Residue frames as qw, qx, qy, qz and C-alpha x, y, z in Angstrom:
[[0.631, -0.183, 0.530, 0.536, -8.45, 119.74, -51.42],
 [0.458, 0.827, 0.025, -0.326, -7.67, 121.74, -54.60],
 [0.822, 0.526, -0.077, 0.202, -5.32, 121.62, -57.58],
 [0.176, 0.773, -0.479, 0.378, -2.48, 123.14, -55.51],
 [0.744, -0.504, 0.356, -0.257, -2.68, 120.43, -52.80],
 [0.166, 0.485, -0.857, -0.060, 0.21, 117.98, -52.69],
 [0.722, -0.085, -0.645, -0.236, -0.65, 114.26, -52.62],
 [0.665, -0.624, 0.214, -0.350, -1.51, 112.95, -49.12],
 [0.353, 0.470, -0.790, 0.177, 0.91, 110.63, -47.35],
 [0.343, -0.004, -0.904, 0.254, -0.01, 107.34, -45.58],
 [0.412, -0.213, 0.237, -0.854, -3.33, 108.68, -44.16],
 [0.842, -0.102, -0.270, -0.455, -4.98, 105.24, -44.57],
 [0.636, 0.154, -0.696, 0.295, -2.32, 103.34, -42.61],
 [0.668, -0.716, -0.032, -0.201, -2.90, 102.54, -38.90],
 [0.720, -0.501, 0.369, 0.307, 0.39, 100.62, -38.45],
 [0.339, 0.772, -0.433, -0.317, 3.36, 101.15, -40.76],
 [0.022, -0.343, 0.935, 0.083, 3.57, 97.49, -41.61],
 [0.599, -0.121, -0.645, -0.459, 1.50, 94.35, -42.37],
 [0.105, -0.049, -0.822, 0.557, -0.16, 94.12, -38.96],
 [0.339, -0.530, -0.628, -0.459, -3.83, 93.49, -38.33],
 [0.412, -0.579, 0.192, -0.677, -5.82, 94.94, -35.42],
 [0.921, -0.308, -0.098, -0.216, -6.34, 91.45, -34.07],
 [0.829, 0.133, -0.303, 0.451, -2.67, 90.46, -34.14],
 [0.153, 0.540, -0.290, 0.775, -1.64, 93.76, -32.59],
 [0.623, -0.532, 0.102, -0.564, -4.10, 93.27, -29.73],
 [0.971, -0.174, -0.160, 0.041, -2.82, 89.74, -29.12],
 [0.663, 0.295, -0.326, 0.606, 0.81, 90.81, -29.08],
 [0.134, -0.598, 0.251, -0.750, 0.09, 93.70, -26.68],
 [0.828, -0.451, 0.025, -0.331, -1.71, 91.29, -24.25],
 [0.944, 0.015, -0.197, 0.263, 1.21, 88.82, -24.52],
 [0.456, 0.477, -0.290, 0.693, 3.87, 91.51, -23.99],
 [0.382, -0.645, 0.186, -0.635, 2.21, 92.50, -20.71],
 [0.869, -0.387, 0.236, -0.198, 2.92, 89.09, -19.18],
 [0.591, -0.503, -0.598, 0.201, 4.48, 87.72, -17.11],
 [0.359, -0.455, -0.206, 0.788, 6.10, 91.08, -16.18],
 [0.238, 0.910, 0.338, 0.012, 4.47, 94.41, -17.09],
 [0.587, 0.257, 0.032, 0.767, 7.01, 96.63, -18.85],
 [0.239, -0.793, -0.271, 0.491, 7.68, 99.97, -17.21],
 [0.009, -0.693, 0.326, 0.643, 9.74, 101.40, -20.05],
 [0.757, 0.447, 0.463, 0.108, 9.32, 101.05, -23.79],
 [0.111, -0.584, 0.437, 0.675, 11.75, 101.97, -26.58],
 [0.724, 0.554, 0.400, -0.092, 10.44, 102.02, -30.14],
 [0.366, -0.370, 0.515, 0.681, 13.24, 101.92, -32.85],
 [0.024, -0.056, -0.648, -0.759, 12.26, 103.48, -36.16],
 [0.192, 0.359, 0.751, -0.520, 8.94, 104.26, -34.60],
 [0.011, 0.451, 0.590, 0.670, 7.29, 106.30, -37.36],
 [0.341, -0.504, 0.009, -0.794, 4.23, 107.62, -35.61],
 [0.039, 0.212, -0.838, 0.502, 4.41, 104.87, -33.00],
 [0.659, -0.243, -0.214, -0.679, 0.88, 103.56, -33.12],
 [0.798, -0.147, -0.583, 0.037, 1.76, 100.15, -31.65],
 [0.367, 0.063, -0.542, 0.753, 3.76, 101.81, -28.81],
 [0.307, -0.227, 0.109, -0.918, 0.82, 104.18, -28.04],
 [0.781, -0.217, -0.380, -0.446, -1.59, 101.27, -27.85],
 [0.713, -0.067, -0.608, 0.344, 0.74, 99.37, -25.54],
 [0.130, 0.125, -0.430, 0.885, 1.03, 102.39, -23.25],
 [0.546, -0.268, -0.103, -0.787, -2.75, 102.70, -23.16],
 [0.867, -0.192, -0.410, -0.208, -2.92, 99.10, -22.03],
 [0.726, -0.102, -0.441, 0.518, -0.12, 99.48, -19.50],
 [0.239, -0.937, -0.112, -0.227, -0.94, 102.31, -16.99],
 [0.543, -0.787, 0.219, 0.192, 2.16, 104.01, -15.65],
 [0.776, 0.040, 0.361, 0.515, 4.53, 102.78, -18.40],
 [0.110, 0.854, -0.134, -0.490, 6.51, 105.40, -20.30],
 [0.817, 0.342, 0.378, 0.268, 7.84, 105.29, -23.87],
 [0.088, -0.694, 0.345, 0.626, 10.43, 106.76, -26.16],
 [0.782, 0.476, 0.380, 0.132, 10.16, 106.53, -29.97],
 [0.227, -0.625, 0.397, 0.632, 13.06, 107.45, -32.22],
 [0.652, 0.537, 0.491, 0.213, 12.92, 108.13, -35.96],
 [0.352, -0.191, 0.248, 0.882, 14.35, 110.45, -38.57],
 [0.013, 0.480, 0.613, 0.627, 11.06, 111.39, -40.24],
 [0.001, -0.061, -0.386, 0.920, 9.80, 114.53, -38.63],
 [0.518, -0.125, -0.306, -0.789, 6.37, 114.34, -40.24],
 [0.684, -0.201, -0.698, -0.070, 5.86, 110.87, -38.77],
 [0.372, -0.116, -0.611, 0.689, 7.11, 112.02, -35.37],
 [0.220, -0.058, 0.092, -0.969, 4.78, 115.01, -35.42],
 [0.656, -0.180, -0.506, -0.530, 1.87, 112.64, -36.18],
 [0.619, -0.184, -0.720, 0.257, 2.85, 110.51, -33.24],
 [0.126, -0.051, -0.446, 0.885, 3.04, 113.53, -30.87],
 [0.421, -0.106, -0.100, -0.895, -0.36, 114.71, -31.96],
 [0.713, -0.195, -0.622, -0.258, -1.87, 111.22, -31.56],
 [0.472, -0.144, -0.686, 0.535, -0.30, 110.94, -28.05],
 [0.089, -0.018, 0.247, -0.965, -1.76, 114.34, -27.06],
 [0.559, -0.127, -0.344, -0.744, -5.21, 113.41, -28.33],
 [0.782, -0.200, -0.583, -0.096, -5.17, 110.18, -26.35],
 [0.562, -0.784, 0.093, -0.246, -3.94, 111.68, -23.13],
 [0.937, -0.148, 0.008, 0.316, -0.46, 110.09, -23.35],
 [0.390, 0.824, -0.163, 0.377, 1.68, 113.18, -23.99],
 [0.330, -0.802, 0.414, -0.276, 3.18, 113.11, -20.53],
 [0.834, -0.275, 0.478, -0.024, 4.18, 109.42, -20.82],
 [0.813, 0.273, 0.371, 0.356, 5.86, 109.35, -24.26],
 [0.044, -0.769, 0.285, 0.571, 8.52, 111.21, -26.15],
 [0.796, 0.521, 0.254, 0.176, 9.07, 111.20, -29.94],
 [0.350, -0.760, 0.311, 0.452, 12.68, 112.02, -30.64],
 [0.713, 0.694, -0.100, -0.017, 14.30, 112.75, -33.98],
 [0.263, -0.710, 0.646, 0.098, 17.62, 110.92, -33.93],
 [0.618, 0.353, -0.678, -0.182, 19.43, 108.04, -35.58],
 [0.913, -0.353, 0.051, -0.199, 19.13, 104.61, -33.96],
 [0.791, 0.340, -0.368, 0.352, 22.74, 103.78, -34.74],
 [0.489, 0.049, -0.524, 0.695, 24.55, 103.63, -31.37],
 [0.340, -0.702, -0.216, -0.587, 21.63, 105.35, -29.68],
 [0.125, 0.227, -0.687, 0.679, 22.05, 106.27, -26.08],
 [0.676, -0.257, 0.010, -0.690, 18.30, 105.60, -25.40],
 [0.918, -0.146, -0.356, -0.092, 17.57, 102.53, -23.25],
 [0.137, -0.072, -0.967, -0.201, 17.99, 100.05, -21.88],
 [0.568, -0.110, 0.034, -0.815, 14.19, 99.49, -21.74],
 [0.565, -0.052, 0.747, -0.348, 11.98, 96.76, -20.46],
 [0.682, 0.465, 0.564, 0.028, 10.43, 96.35, -23.87],
 [0.070, -0.499, 0.435, 0.746, 12.18, 97.25, -27.14],
 [0.680, 0.577, 0.421, -0.164, 10.14, 97.45, -30.36],
 [0.095, -0.479, 0.574, 0.658, 11.77, 97.18, -33.72],
 [0.628, 0.452, 0.605, -0.185, 9.03, 96.66, -36.26],
 [0.654, 0.650, 0.291, 0.255, 10.43, 96.61, -39.83],
 [0.028, 0.980, -0.165, 0.104, 13.25, 98.95, -38.75],
 [0.855, -0.360, 0.161, 0.338, 16.31, 96.77, -38.20],
 [0.624, 0.506, 0.130, 0.581, 18.04, 98.64, -40.97],
 [0.084, -0.914, 0.015, -0.397, 17.99, 101.73, -38.73],
 [0.739, -0.663, 0.109, 0.048, 20.23, 100.15, -36.11],
 [0.637, -0.386, 0.432, 0.509, 23.45, 99.82, -38.18],
 [0.319, 0.712, -0.322, -0.536, 25.11, 100.82, -41.39],
 [0.363, -0.182, 0.884, 0.232, 25.63, 97.20, -42.40],
 [0.484, 0.227, -0.465, -0.706, 24.18, 95.97, -45.69],
 [0.892, -0.026, 0.239, -0.383, 21.68, 93.10, -46.00],
 [0.687, -0.501, -0.474, -0.229, 21.80, 90.38, -44.87],
 [0.526, 0.051, -0.542, 0.654, 24.47, 91.38, -42.34],
 [0.192, -0.422, 0.126, -0.877, 22.29, 94.17, -41.05],
 [0.767, -0.421, -0.330, -0.353, 20.04, 91.63, -39.28],
 [0.783, -0.157, -0.434, 0.417, 22.89, 90.25, -37.23],
 [0.266, 0.234, -0.234, 0.905, 24.07, 93.76, -36.39],
 [0.416, -0.462, -0.128, -0.773, 20.59, 94.79, -35.41],
 [0.828, -0.377, -0.408, -0.073, 20.13, 91.81, -33.11],
 [0.630, -0.068, -0.404, 0.659, 23.34, 92.59, -31.31],
 [0.023, -0.317, 0.087, -0.944, 22.21, 96.24, -30.87],
 [0.640, -0.454, -0.268, -0.560, 18.80, 95.11, -29.59],
 [0.790, -0.253, -0.493, 0.260, 20.53, 92.82, -27.03],
 [0.366, 0.078, -0.305, 0.876, 22.30, 95.90, -25.73],
 [0.206, -0.307, -0.077, -0.926, 19.16, 97.99, -25.60],
 [0.691, -0.432, -0.437, -0.381, 16.90, 95.58, -23.74],
 [0.335, -0.594, 0.533, -0.501, 17.00, 95.51, -19.93],
 [0.105, 0.141, -0.974, 0.142, 17.57, 92.22, -18.06],
 [0.211, 0.342, 0.840, -0.366, 14.36, 90.24, -17.85],
 [0.350, 0.506, 0.030, -0.788, 12.85, 92.37, -20.63],
 [0.676, 0.396, 0.617, 0.077, 11.51, 91.62, -24.09],
 [0.016, 0.387, -0.434, -0.813, 12.23, 92.56, -27.66],
 [0.661, 0.539, 0.494, -0.172, 9.51, 92.51, -30.35],
 [0.169, -0.429, 0.558, 0.690, 11.26, 92.29, -33.66],
 [0.709, 0.580, 0.325, -0.234, 9.47, 92.58, -36.95],
 [0.217, -0.571, 0.618, 0.495, 11.92, 91.37, -39.58],
 [0.722, 0.481, -0.228, -0.442, 11.64, 90.53, -43.29],
 [0.468, -0.272, 0.829, 0.143, 12.45, 86.98, -44.47],
 [0.396, 0.213, -0.660, -0.601, 11.86, 84.90, -47.62],
 [0.806, -0.005, 0.328, -0.492, 8.80, 82.69, -47.53],
 [0.906, 0.166, 0.338, 0.195, 10.53, 80.80, -50.31],
 [0.458, -0.263, 0.401, 0.748, 13.47, 81.38, -52.65],
 [0.428, 0.718, 0.095, -0.540, 12.43, 84.13, -55.09],
 [0.775, 0.379, 0.397, 0.313, 12.70, 83.28, -58.80],
 [0.414, -0.076, 0.242, 0.874, 14.94, 85.37, -61.06],
 [0.001, 0.540, 0.509, 0.670, 11.86, 86.95, -62.59],
 [0.439, -0.805, -0.398, 0.005, 10.48, 87.94, -59.17],
 [0.557, -0.491, -0.021, 0.670, 13.80, 89.43, -58.12],
 [0.302, 0.172, 0.363, 0.865, 14.00, 91.43, -61.32],
 [0.168, -0.688, -0.500, -0.498, 10.57, 92.90, -60.55],
 [0.547, -0.679, -0.350, 0.344, 11.59, 93.95, -57.02],
 [0.130, -0.956, 0.119, 0.236, 13.78, 96.91, -56.01],
 [0.523, 0.735, -0.425, 0.074, 17.11, 97.59, -57.79],
 [0.248, 0.490, -0.792, 0.267, 19.79, 94.95, -57.08],
 [0.811, -0.299, 0.227, -0.449, 17.37, 92.66, -55.23],
 [0.342, 0.412, -0.844, 0.032, 19.12, 89.42, -54.33],
 [0.818, -0.285, -0.459, -0.197, 18.05, 86.05, -52.99],
 [0.624, -0.029, -0.519, 0.584, 20.86, 86.51, -50.43],
 [0.034, -0.518, 0.070, -0.852, 19.29, 89.69, -49.11],
 [0.641, -0.417, 0.226, -0.604, 17.06, 88.07, -46.50],
 [0.084, -0.215, 0.960, -0.160, 17.13, 84.84, -44.49],
 [0.553, -0.313, -0.670, -0.383, 14.49, 82.14, -44.36],
 [0.572, -0.669, 0.010, -0.476, 12.53, 82.00, -41.08],
 [0.917, -0.334, -0.138, 0.169, 14.43, 79.14, -39.43],
 [0.658, 0.221, -0.135, 0.707, 17.75, 80.86, -40.10],
 [0.109, -0.674, 0.014, -0.730, 16.39, 84.18, -38.83],
 [0.765, -0.599, -0.053, -0.231, 15.40, 82.54, -35.53],
 [0.890, -0.093, -0.145, 0.423, 18.81, 80.91, -35.31],
 [0.365, 0.510, -0.102, 0.772, 20.43, 84.32, -35.66],
 [0.424, -0.706, 0.043, -0.566, 18.35, 85.68, -32.74],
 [0.905, -0.413, -0.081, 0.061, 19.45, 82.74, -30.61],
 [0.754, 0.183, -0.108, 0.621, 23.15, 83.30, -31.57],
 [0.109, 0.630, -0.065, 0.766, 22.76, 86.93, -30.51],
 [0.113, 0.074, -0.708, 0.693, 21.77, 85.97, -26.95],
 [0.555, -0.055, 0.102, -0.824, 18.00, 85.59, -27.13],
 [0.202, 0.162, 0.965, -0.034, 15.43, 82.84, -26.70],
 [0.265, -0.161, -0.487, -0.817, 12.41, 83.01, -29.04],
 [0.257, 0.156, 0.748, -0.592, 9.36, 83.13, -26.74],
 [0.571, 0.568, 0.490, -0.334, 6.94, 83.53, -29.63],
 [0.193, -0.195, 0.639, 0.718, 7.27, 83.15, -33.39],
 [0.462, 0.652, 0.570, -0.190, 4.58, 84.35, -35.83],
 [0.242, -0.115, 0.443, 0.856, 4.45, 86.08, -39.20],
 [0.392, 0.401, 0.043, -0.827, 2.19, 88.33, -41.16],
 [0.559, 0.311, 0.763, 0.092, -0.31, 86.56, -43.41],
 [0.297, 0.256, 0.554, 0.735, -1.22, 87.44, -46.96],
 [0.099, -0.824, -0.522, -0.197, -4.35, 89.35, -45.92],
 [0.401, -0.794, -0.070, 0.451, -2.29, 91.56, -43.64],
 [0.437, -0.186, 0.416, 0.775, 0.17, 92.22, -46.45],
 [0.160, 0.514, 0.643, 0.544, -2.60, 92.98, -48.90],
 [0.230, -0.882, -0.406, 0.066, -4.26, 95.35, -46.46],
 [0.441, -0.659, 0.102, 0.601, -0.97, 97.13, -45.77],
 [0.382, -0.007, 0.525, 0.760, 0.06, 97.46, -49.41],
 [0.055, 0.677, 0.610, 0.408, -3.37, 98.76, -50.45],
 [0.304, -0.895, -0.273, 0.180, -3.57, 101.26, -47.57],
 [0.543, -0.388, 0.192, 0.719, 0.00, 102.33, -48.29],
 [0.206, 0.011, 0.478, 0.854, -1.06, 103.72, -51.65],
 [0.084, 0.626, 0.773, 0.059, -4.86, 104.18, -51.40],
 [0.024, -0.834, -0.267, 0.483, -5.00, 107.82, -50.55],
 [0.122, -0.517, 0.459, 0.712, -2.58, 108.74, -53.31],
 [0.190, 0.213, 0.855, 0.433, -4.45, 106.61, -55.85],
 [0.093, 0.777, 0.616, -0.090, -7.65, 108.48, -55.11],
 [0.110, -0.772, 0.076, 0.622, -5.75, 111.82, -55.31],
 [0.195, -0.226, 0.674, 0.675, -4.43, 110.82, -58.78],
 [0.152, 0.494, 0.822, 0.241, -7.94, 109.97, -59.90],
 [0.019, -0.862, -0.429, 0.268, -9.17, 113.34, -58.76],
 [0.027, -0.907, 0.200, 0.369, -6.23, 115.45, -59.96],
 [0.863, 0.204, 0.328, 0.326, -4.80, 113.80, -63.15],
 [0.478, 0.740, 0.059, 0.470, -3.51, 117.10, -64.46],
 [0.486, -0.864, 0.067, 0.114, -1.83, 118.27, -61.23],
 [0.305, 0.826, -0.472, 0.040, 1.77, 119.35, -61.65],
 [0.266, -0.499, 0.805, -0.178, 2.91, 116.51, -59.41],
 [0.888, 0.118, 0.221, -0.385, 0.64, 113.89, -60.97],
 [0.784, 0.481, -0.392, -0.014, 3.12, 112.43, -63.49],
 [0.176, 0.500, -0.753, 0.390, 5.93, 112.00, -60.91],
 [0.534, -0.206, 0.592, -0.567, 3.47, 110.60, -58.33],
 [0.904, 0.237, 0.008, -0.356, 1.83, 108.24, -60.80],
 [0.625, 0.513, -0.580, 0.098, 5.22, 106.87, -61.75],
 [0.081, -0.435, 0.740, -0.506, 6.12, 106.33, -58.16],
 [0.676, -0.061, 0.510, -0.529, 2.99, 104.47, -57.14],
 [0.879, 0.349, -0.164, -0.280, 2.84, 102.38, -60.30],
 [0.458, 0.522, -0.690, 0.204, 6.42, 101.29, -59.71],
 [0.275, -0.294, 0.753, -0.521, 5.72, 100.37, -56.10],
 [0.817, 0.108, 0.262, -0.503, 2.58, 98.41, -57.04],
 [0.795, 0.447, -0.391, -0.124, 4.47, 96.48, -59.71],
 [0.179, 0.473, -0.788, 0.352, 7.29, 95.63, -57.25],
 [0.512, -0.146, 0.632, -0.564, 4.67, 94.31, -54.84],
 [0.834, 0.254, 0.203, -0.446, 2.36, 92.40, -57.24],
 [0.807, 0.513, -0.292, -0.019, 5.00, 91.10, -59.68],
 [0.333, 0.573, -0.645, 0.381, 7.86, 90.82, -57.19],
 [0.096, 0.255, -0.802, 0.532, 7.52, 90.17, -53.49],
 [0.687, -0.183, 0.112, -0.695, 3.84, 89.39, -52.90],
 [0.974, -0.099, 0.001, -0.205, 3.71, 85.93, -51.31],
 [0.779, 0.358, -0.340, 0.385, 7.50, 85.71, -51.49],
 [0.200, 0.366, -0.470, 0.778, 8.72, 88.18, -48.78],
 [0.533, -0.615, -0.579, -0.040, 7.35, 87.62, -45.33],
 [0.054, -0.646, 0.350, -0.676, 7.55, 89.58, -42.10],
 [0.629, -0.240, -0.704, 0.226, 8.24, 87.66, -38.96],
 [0.363, -0.742, 0.154, -0.542, 7.18, 88.97, -35.54],
 [0.710, 0.000, -0.625, 0.326, 9.59, 87.47, -32.98],
 [0.499, -0.802, 0.096, -0.314, 9.16, 88.00, -29.25],
 [0.704, 0.320, -0.493, 0.398, 12.65, 87.58, -27.92],
 [0.643, -0.764, 0.004, -0.057, 13.74, 87.15, -24.32],
 [0.269, 0.745, -0.562, 0.239, 17.43, 87.99, -23.47],
 [0.863, -0.138, -0.443, 0.200, 19.43, 85.16, -21.93],
 [0.452, -0.885, 0.094, -0.051, 20.68, 86.17, -18.52]]
């Protein structure tokens, strides 16, 4: 690395979300029973690490990941090739809105419900659940990772979050589960990321860039990058840490 090198991007992240190795392994085991999925669709897949691990654990299954970030898709393709999965998975650059992919036995939507519709929060959750109901095959499963409020945020916390943050932006967990039921699912498993998983995710999200900033404080991109990461850290620590949760809902479509 030298003074002309741009700051690295997300190299410390395994999963693009607050998800521990232990929880990921448990969910993958659970999603393989009682019926082993033959097809997997990953909405807003990024580099699709969870999907790749699931395919490794499910011989013969095939997967499709869709996203709009070509850098992430390229990372997914490279990882698939390195792990001998290139013939069983496709990473496709396309919008998830009204996608023609699917139906699939297992649909993953981990922190990406916003990709399924143009609706604004909180209506985007209802719209996403309807889309997921269409995309999952009969007898299949949906694994939805969706934000919710652990508690009602204070005005001060909201002001520290993203622009125009509102207490009406997300649901609380019981209401989120009710929305899934209203969309035609039964919740087979309900769990949520814990604070350690959030702290690991947020730290890894910025760790490589923080070290780059320490090494290259005079880089032409340093001022802009420093402003971006300082703003993100403040939003996390002063705004949504311990306030915004992420639920992992394993949903079964009602026949």
